[in-house]
Backbone bond lengths (Angstrom), bond angles and torsions (degrees), N, CA, C in turn:
res aa  C-N    CA-C-N  psi(-1)  N-CA   C-N-CA  omega(-1)  CA-C   N-CA-C  phi
1 M - - - 1.456 - - 1.526 110.57 -
2 E 1.300 116.12 45.88 1.452 120.24 179.82 1.527 110.42 -75.86
3 R 1.315 115.66 132.05 1.465 121.97 -178.60 1.522 108.31 -107.55
4 T 1.341 115.96 123.79 1.451 121.99 179.60 1.524 109.07 -111.14
5 E 1.330 116.07 119.04 1.468 120.24 179.51 1.526 110.12 -68.13
6 R 1.326 116.47 144.12 1.462 123.69 177.01 1.526 108.18 -128.34
7 D 1.334 116.40 163.75 1.460 121.17 -177.44 1.529 110.48 -96.82
8 F 1.321 116.59 98.84 1.466 121.57 178.91 1.523 111.19 -57.11
9 Y 1.329 116.71 -37.22 1.463 121.19 -175.03 1.526 113.16 -77.11
10 A 1.336 118.19 -2.36 1.459 121.85 173.42 1.533 110.21 -81.27
11 R 1.317 116.59 -12.28 1.473 120.95 178.10 1.524 110.74 -72.24
12 D 1.319 115.36 159.09 1.453 122.39 174.59 1.535 108.70 -57.57
13 P 1.335 118.05 137.02 1.477 120.20 -178.64 1.533 114.35 -54.44
14 D 1.321 117.82 -35.63 1.465 120.27 177.79 1.527 110.94 -66.43
15 D 1.346 116.58 -40.31 1.463 120.53 176.99 1.520 110.38 -64.95
16 Q 1.328 116.70 -42.13 1.467 120.34 177.79 1.522 110.12 -56.18
17 Q 1.317 115.81 -49.24 1.465 120.79 -178.01 1.522 111.33 -60.72
18 A 1.328 116.56 -41.73 1.462 120.16 179.54 1.526 111.04 -62.79
19 F 1.339 116.94 -45.48 1.460 120.10 179.81 1.528 111.48 -65.27
20 L 1.321 117.91 -33.36 1.464 121.33 -179.00 1.526 113.42 -76.34
21 T 1.320 117.37 -23.15 1.464 119.72 -176.86 1.523 113.18 -103.96
22 Q 1.316 118.37 -29.40 1.467 121.73 -177.49 1.524 108.85 -92.07
23 T 1.317 115.49 80.92 1.459 122.07 -173.93 1.524 111.10 -124.82
24 W 1.321 115.21 168.27 1.456 122.15 171.28 1.510 107.55 -132.94
25 C 1.319 117.49 128.26 1.461 121.60 177.98 1.525 108.49 -106.18
26 N 1.339 116.39 119.95 1.466 120.78 178.93 1.525 112.21 -70.35
27 T 1.323 118.06 -23.27 1.459 121.13 179.13 1.524 110.54 -79.00
28 C 1.325 116.14 -50.10 1.471 120.94 -179.92 1.529 111.89 -76.42
29 M 1.349 115.86 -20.74 1.466 122.12 -175.48 1.527 111.08 56.57
30 E 1.349 114.63 43.68 1.463 121.02 179.84 1.516 109.50 -137.34
31 A 1.315 115.17 152.09 1.456 121.99 177.53 1.519 110.53 -96.89
32 D 1.311 114.27 153.60 1.467 123.69 168.89 1.525 114.75 58.68
33 L 1.331 116.69 35.88 1.463 120.52 175.31 1.525 110.51 -78.36
34 G 1.317 116.01 -27.25 1.455 121.23 -179.90 1.515 112.25 107.68
35 M 1.334 114.33 159.63 1.453 122.91 -178.43 1.521 108.73 -131.30
36 K 1.336 116.35 142.16 1.457 120.96 174.82 1.529 108.24 -125.15
37 E 1.310 116.03 163.90 1.468 123.14 -179.91 1.534 111.97 55.58
38 P 1.351 118.04 53.18 1.463 120.09 -176.84 1.529 113.05 -69.48
39 V 1.326 114.56 141.98 1.458 123.05 173.54 1.519 106.58 -130.52
40 E 1.324 116.69 126.04 1.457 120.78 179.37 1.522 108.93 -105.37
41 Y 1.321 115.39 137.80 1.462 119.90 178.18 1.521 109.95 -153.45
42 E 1.336 114.37 162.99 1.452 121.53 176.00 1.518 108.23 -117.66
43 Q 1.322 115.77 134.21 1.462 121.18 179.33 1.524 108.12 -141.74
44 N 1.312 115.79 125.79 1.476 121.67 -179.17 1.528 111.77 54.68
45 G 1.332 116.92 37.75 1.459 121.67 177.67 1.517 114.93 79.45
46 I 1.323 117.70 3.89 1.468 122.17 -179.68 1.519 108.71 -112.87
47 V 1.337 116.44 135.19 1.462 121.84 179.68 1.528 108.94 -95.26
48 F 1.334 115.51 133.99 1.461 122.49 179.66 1.520 110.04 -126.32
49 I 1.315 116.24 150.71 1.456 122.76 167.35 1.522 105.58 -122.42
50 E 1.325 115.35 122.44 1.459 121.71 -175.93 1.522 109.01 -122.68
51 G 1.301 116.45 141.14 1.455 120.72 178.80 1.515 109.86 -160.09
52 K 1.323 115.21 -159.44 1.463 120.95 -179.36 1.523 109.25 -115.55
53 C 1.318 115.18 138.78 1.460 121.60 177.19 1.530 108.79 -61.73
54 V 1.322 115.95 133.04 1.457 120.66 -179.97 1.534 111.29 -64.88
55 K 1.325 117.35 -31.19 1.464 120.77 -176.93 1.534 112.46 -80.77
56 C 1.354 118.09 -51.48 1.465 119.83 -172.58 1.532 114.43 -110.84
57 G 1.330 117.47 -16.47 1.461 120.71 178.22 1.512 115.14 87.91
58 D 1.336 118.49 -5.03 1.456 120.58 177.93 1.531 110.33 -73.16
59 T 1.311 115.93 162.62 1.463 121.52 -178.17 1.518 111.18 -70.17
60 V 1.334 115.32 132.89 1.460 122.25 171.36 1.519 106.98 -121.50
61 C 1.326 115.92 145.63 1.457 120.20 -176.01 1.527 108.81 -137.20
62 T 1.317 116.17 132.91 1.456 122.35 178.23 1.510 108.57 -117.13
63 E 1.329 117.01 126.83 1.457 122.37 174.57 1.522 107.51 -88.94
64 I 1.328 116.22 129.58 1.455 121.06 -177.51 1.513 109.46 -94.91
65 A 1.325 116.63 120.69 1.462 121.57 178.72 1.524 109.72 -70.97
66 D 1.322 116.44 154.13 1.465 122.10 -177.62 1.523 112.66 -52.30
67 D 1.334 117.58 -40.60 1.458 120.14 -177.96 1.521 112.34 -72.44
68 E 1.332 118.37 -10.21 1.459 121.84 178.20 1.514 112.33 -91.64
69 T 1.319 118.38 -11.90 1.461 121.26 -175.82 1.517 112.40 -97.28
70 D 1.315 118.78 -0.62 1.459 120.19 -176.82 1.522 113.48 -95.57
71 G 1.317 117.59 12.58 1.461 121.38 177.08 1.516 113.71 86.47
72 E 1.329 117.87 1.51 1.456 120.63 -178.96 1.510 112.67 -110.05
73 W 1.342 117.21 12.53 1.469 120.74 -178.58 1.519 109.42 -71.23
74 E 1.307 116.44 137.58 1.465 121.16 177.57 1.500 109.79 -131.51
């Protein structure tokens, strides 16, 4: 379960914005509330972006699919 930090801000600005706005909060039970303080990391070969829900402040986590990490995610 080794966690490798990655640089979220090395992503294309449009991709960053999409990942920060297209979220799901399990606490609020709402989509697209937004995420702040993003941290990107890889664990067990899977890339995640984790941050805090803009509405309630609880942790939200997005798993990035392989086709989203090749620079062609929209």
